[in-house]
C-alpha positions as CSV (number, residue, x, y, z in Angstrom):
1,X,0.0,0.0,0.0
2,X,1.3,3.5,-0.8
3,X,1.6,5.0,2.7
4,X,2.4,1.8,4.5
5,X,5.9,1.8,3.2
6,X,7.1,4.2,5.9
7,X,5.1,2.5,8.7
8,X,6.9,0.0,11.0
9,X,5.7,-3.5,10.7
10,X,5.5,-5.9,13.6
11,X,4.3,-3.2,16.0
12,X,1.5,-3.9,18.5
13,X,-2.0,-3.2,17.5
14,X,-3.6,0.0,18.8
15,X,-6.9,0.4,20.6
16,X,-8.7,-0.3,17.3
17,X,-7.0,-3.7,17.2
18,X,-5.6,-3.1,13.7
19,X,-2.0,-4.0,12.9
20,X,-0.1,-2.6,9.9
21,X,0.0,-6.1,8.4
22,X,-3.8,-6.3,8.5
23,X,-4.1,-3.0,6.6
24,X,-1.6,-4.2,4.1
25,X,-3.5,-7.4,3.4
26,X,-6.6,-5.5,2.5
27,X,-5.0,-4.6,-0.8
28,X,-7.1,-2.6,-3.4
29,X,-10.2,-2.9,-1.3
30,X,-8.4,-1.3,1.7
31,X,-6.9,1.5,-0.4
32,X,-10.4,2.4,-1.8
33,X,-12.0,2.3,1.6
34,X,-9.4,4.4,3.3
35,X,-9.4,6.8,0.3
36,X,-13.2,7.2,0.7
37,X,-12.8,7.9,4.4
38,X,-9.9,10.4,3.7
39,X,-12.0,12.2,1.1
40,X,-15.0,12.4,3.5
41,X,-12.7,13.9,6.2
42,X,-11.2,16.3,3.7
43,X,-14.5,17.4,2.2
44,X,-16.3,17.8,5.6
45,X,-13.4,19.1,7.6
46,X,-14.2,16.8,10.5
47,X,-12.2,13.9,11.8
48,X,-14.3,11.0,13.1
49,X,-14.2,10.8,16.9
50,X,-13.6,7.0,16.8
51,X,-10.3,7.3,15.1
52,X,-8.9,10.4,16.8
53,X,-5.5,10.2,18.5
54,X,-4.8,10.6,22.2
55,X,-2.1,13.0,23.4
56,X,-0.2,12.5,26.6
57,X,2.5,14.6,28.1
58,X,5.6,13.5,29.8
59,X,8.0,15.7,31.8
60,X,11.4,16.1,30.1
61,X,13.0,16.5,33.6
62,X,11.8,15.6,37.1
63,X,9.9,18.4,38.8
64,X,8.7,20.0,35.6
65,X,6.4,23.0,36.2
66,X,6.2,24.8,32.8
67,X,4.7,23.6,29.5
68,X,8.1,23.8,27.8
69,X,9.4,21.2,30.2
70,X,7.0,18.6,29.0
71,X,7.2,16.4,25.9
72,X,3.9,15.7,24.0
73,X,3.4,12.3,22.6
74,X,0.6,11.4,20.2
75,X,-0.8,7.9,20.4
76,X,-2.5,7.2,17.1
77,X,-3.8,4.1,15.5
78,X,-2.2,2.9,12.4
79,X,-5.3,3.8,10.4
80,X,-5.2,7.3,11.8
81,X,-1.5,7.7,10.8
82,X,-2.3,6.4,7.3
83,X,-5.2,8.8,6.8
84,X,-3.2,11.8,8.2
85,X,-0.4,11.0,5.6
86,X,-3.0,11.0,2.8
87,X,-4.5,14.3,4.0
88,X,-1.1,15.9,4.6
89,X,0.0,15.1,1.0
90,X,-3.2,16.5,-0.4
91,X,-3.1,19.7,1.7
92,X,0.6,20.3,0.9
93,X,-0.2,19.9,-2.8
94,X,-2.9,22.6,-2.6
95,X,-0.8,25.0,-0.5
96,X,2.5,24.8,-2.2
97,X,1.5,27.4,-4.9
98,X,0.1,29.7,-2.2
99,X,3.3,30.0,-0.2
100,X,5.5,33.0,-1.3
101,X,9.1,32.4,-2.2
102,X,10.1,34.7,0.7
103,X,8.1,32.7,3.3
104,X,9.9,30.3,5.6
105,X,8.7,27.5,7.9
106,X,7.0,24.2,7.4
107,X,8.2,23.8,3.8
108,X,11.0,21.6,2.4
109,X,14.3,23.4,2.5
110,X,12.6,26.4,4.1
111,X,13.0,25.7,7.8
112,X,14.1,27.9,10.7
113,X,17.8,27.0,10.2
114,X,17.7,28.2,6.6
115,X,16.0,31.5,7.6
116,X,18.5,32.1,10.4
117,X,21.4,31.4,8.1
118,X,20.1,33.9,5.5
119,X,19.5,36.5,8.2
120,X,23.0,36.1,9.5
121,X,24.5,36.5,6.0
122,X,22.4,39.6,5.4
123,X,23.4,41.1,8.7
124,X,27.1,40.4,8.1
125,X,27.0,41.8,4.6
126,X,25.2,45.0,5.9
127,X,27.9,45.5,8.6
128,X,30.6,45.2,5.9
129,X,28.8,47.7,3.7
130,X,28.0,49.9,6.7
131,X,24.3,49.9,6.0
132,X,21.3,49.6,8.3
133,X,19.1,46.5,8.3
134,X,15.5,46.7,9.4
135,X,13.8,43.4,10.4
136,X,10.1,42.7,11.1
137,X,9.0,39.3,12.5
138,X,5.4,38.3,11.9
139,X,4.0,35.8,14.4
140,X,0.6,34.4,13.7
């Protein structure tokens, strides 16, 4: 199956009782059924309550008191992971043309590290040329 390639086989079944191997054996019927479900979720904008994931938090260090000191872990069923992969690919295909060339974050080769590197190069160059640099950060 297309999205099962990246999923680890031999893992324990989740709360739905499905294992990756079980989804794999469904073949074409499974692909069509999962695609119908993914299309319904995409078109309606609602994720069925029965296949939602559960989030738990674990402290990074003992005695954690702030949100930043916790690690969030998502426990999803294999079916949920599969549907999320399908939806993510579909959404990324639709949004790629909408993202400006200058925009950074959540895009391939346009992460925070790339933006910081470019900003540093720009700052160093402006110091060499004795020019001012004005920076505006937009947080949404």
